[in-house]
C-alpha positions in Angstrom: 63.8 -24.4 -5.2 65.6 -21.0 -6.7 64.5 -17.7 -6.0 63.3 -16.9 -10.2 60.8 -20.4 -9.6 59.2 -19.5 -6.6 58.7 -15.8 -8.0 57.2 -18.1 -11.1 54.8 -19.4 -9.0 53.2 -16.5 -7.4 53.6 -14.3 -10.4 51.1 -17.9 -11.5 48.9 -17.6 -8.7 48.3 -14.0 -9.2 47.1 -14.5 -12.7 44.7 -16.9 -11.3 43.5 -15.2 -8.7 42.7 -12.2 -11.3 40.6 -14.8 -13.5 38.6 -16.0 -11.0 37.8 -12.5 -9.2 37.4 -11.1 -13.1 35.0 -14.4 -13.6 32.9 -13.8 -10.5 32.8 -10.3 -12.0 31.0 -10.8 -15.2 29.3 -13.8 -13.9 27.3 -10.8 -11.3 27.6 -8.0 -13.8 25.6 -11.1 -16.2 23.1 -11.9 -13.5 22.7 -8.0 -13.2 22.1 -7.5 -16.8 19.0 -10.1 -17.1 17.1 -9.0 -14.3 18.0 -5.8 -15.7 16.5 -6.5 -18.9 13.7 -8.8 -17.5 12.9 -5.6 -15.4 12.7 -3.7 -18.7 10.8 -6.1 -21.1 8.0 -6.6 -18.3 7.8 -3.0 -17.1 5.3 -4.2 -14.3 2.4 -1.8 -13.7 1.1 -1.1 -10.4 -1.6 -2.4 -9.2 -5.5 -0.8 -9.6 -7.4 -0.3 -6.5 -11.4 0.8 -6.1 -13.3 1.4 -2.9 -16.3 -0.5 -3.8 -18.3 0.5 -1.1 -18.8 1.8 2.9 -21.0 1.4 5.4 -20.9 3.7 8.3 -22.3 2.1 11.2 -21.6 4.4 13.8 -20.9 8.5 13.5 -20.4 11.4 16.5 -19.5 14.7 17.1 -18.2 16.5 20.4 -19.1 19.3 20.6 -17.2 21.8 20.5 -14.6 21.1 23.3 -13.0 18.8 23.6 -13.5 18.9 19.9 -13.6 15.2 19.2 -14.9 12.5 16.5 -16.6 8.7 16.9 -17.2 6.9 13.9 -17.3 3.0 12.4 -17.1 2.2 9.1 -16.6 -0.8 6.8 -14.7 -0.6 3.9 -14.8 -2.5 0.7 -11.5 -2.8 -1.1 -10.2 -4.4 -4.4 -6.9 -4.7 -6.6 -6.1 -5.9 -9.3 -2.9 -7.0 -10.8 -2.7 -6.0 -15.3 0.2 -7.6 -15.6 0.3 -10.5 -17.3 3.7 -12.6 -16.6 3.9 -10.5 -13.3 2.8 -11.6 -9.4 2.4 -9.2 -7.2 3.0 -9.7 -3.2 1.8 -7.9 -0.2 2.7 -7.3 3.4 1.5 -4.8 6.1 -0.5 -2.8 4.8 -2.6 -0.7 6.6 -5.7 0.8 6.5 -7.3 4.2 7.6 -9.8 7.4 7.0 -8.9 11.0 6.7 -10.3 13.6 7.0 -8.8 17.2 5.4 -5.7 15.4 5.6 -5.5 14.2 9.1 -6.5 11.5 10.1 -9.7 10.0 12.2 -9.7 6.0 12.7 -7.3 3.8 13.7 -5.3 2.2 11.2 -6.1 -1.3 10.6 -4.1 -3.9 9.1 -4.9 -6.3 6.4 -4.1 -9.1 5.6 -1.0 -10.3 3.1 -1.8 -11.4 0.2 0.0 -12.6 -3.6 -1.5 -11.9 -6.0 -1.1 -14.0 -9.3 -1.3 -12.7 -13.0 -4.3 -11.0 -13.3 -6.1 -11.7 -10.0 -7.8 -10.0 -8.2 -7.8 -9.4 -4.0 -10.7 -7.8 -1.8 -10.5 -6.7 1.9 -13.4 -5.4 4.1 -11.9 -3.9 7.3 -13.3 -2.1 9.9 -11.8 1.5 10.3 -12.8 2.0 14.5 -12.5 5.5 15.5 -13.0 6.4 19.5 -12.9 10.0 20.8 -10.5 10.7 18.2 -9.1 14.5 18.6 -9.6 16.8 16.1 -8.2 20.2 15.3 -11.0 22.8 16.2 -10.6 23.9 12.2 -11.6 20.6 11.7 -14.0 19.7 13.2 -15.8 23.1 11.9 -15.5 22.6 8.5 -16.7 18.7 8.9 -20.5 20.4 10.8 -20.8 22.3 7.9 -19.7 19.8 5.4 -22.8 17.7 7.4 -24.7 20.1 6.8 -24.4 20.7 3.3 -24.8 17.4 1.9 -21.9 14.3 0.9 -18.7 14.3 3.3 -15.6 13.6 1.3 -13.5 11.4 3.0 -11.0 10.0 1.7 -9.6 5.8 3.1 -5.9 5.7 2.8 -4.5 2.1 2.6 -0.3 2.0 2.7 2.5 -0.3 3.2 4.7 -2.9 0.9 4.8 -4.7 -2.4 6.9 -6.4 -3.9 7.3 -8.0 -8.0 7.3 -11.9 -9.0 8.6 -13.1 -12.2 9.4 -16.2 -12.5 11.1 -17.9 -9.5 12.8 -14.4 -9.5 11.1 -12.2 -6.9 12.1 -8.4 -6.2 12.7 -6.5 -3.3 9.8 -4.2 -1.6 8.7 -1.1 -2.5 6.7 1.3 -0.2 2.7 1.4 -1.9 0.3 4.1 -0.7 -3.5 3.9 -1.9 -5.5 7.1 -1.4 -9.3 6.1 -2.3 -12.1 9.6 -2.0 -15.4 8.9 -0.4 -18.7 10.7 -0.6 -20.6 10.0 2.7 -23.5 11.4 4.0 -23.8 11.4 7.7 -27.5 12.5 8.1 -26.8 13.6 12.1 -25.1 11.7 14.5 -25.8 7.8 14.2 -25.0 5.6 17.5 -24.0 2.1 17.1 -27.6 1.1 18.0 -28.9 2.8 14.6 -29.5 1.0 11.9 -26.5 1.0 9.4 -26.4 2.3 5.8 -24.1 1.5 2.7 -23.0 3.4 0.0 -21.9 2.0 -3.1 -18.9 3.6 -4.5 -17.1 1.8 -7.2 -14.8 4.9 -6.3 -11.0 4.4 -8.7 -8.3 5.0 -6.3 -4.8 6.8 -6.5 -2.0 4.4 -6.0 1.7 5.5 -5.8 4.6 2.8 -5.7 
């Protein structure tokens, strides 16, 4: 085979390789464009959370030192998927109680869930805090709020969500939920005291 023929075959191979790579690139771009168009057309709306009620089982404040707080609360949270054509996966959700931006309970894991179109999901986690250290000003503020009436406690949830459109599932996105709850703490309560249930039906802020 002459040098001229070898060069001709080499040029054909390079041309074929360019065609294959160009076709693959065009296919990938087409898939990405279709996914983008589906996303723009459907535009998933973030879930809507509601704090339905909170049941107070125990609440105790320590003396001025060592400044600790103990509580047991059961919160009922509902999530609504308002989308007509988009499903929602919930992964690794954790709920906890907070007062003036300080966490006052352990984080409780919520079961993973899939939410169909316009579906509802309900969780009822127990939030426990046993001798949780709090800053002195937080404890003083809580005592003042307690004597004045209902105390604003925030039930917060953080985790990950994924969107499902047909057979396509998106990557994971962080979700952060903040539910304000006004609860009346009538003095210290032990586990032996009757539980007090507060009907709240409070809408929550949701960031995705």
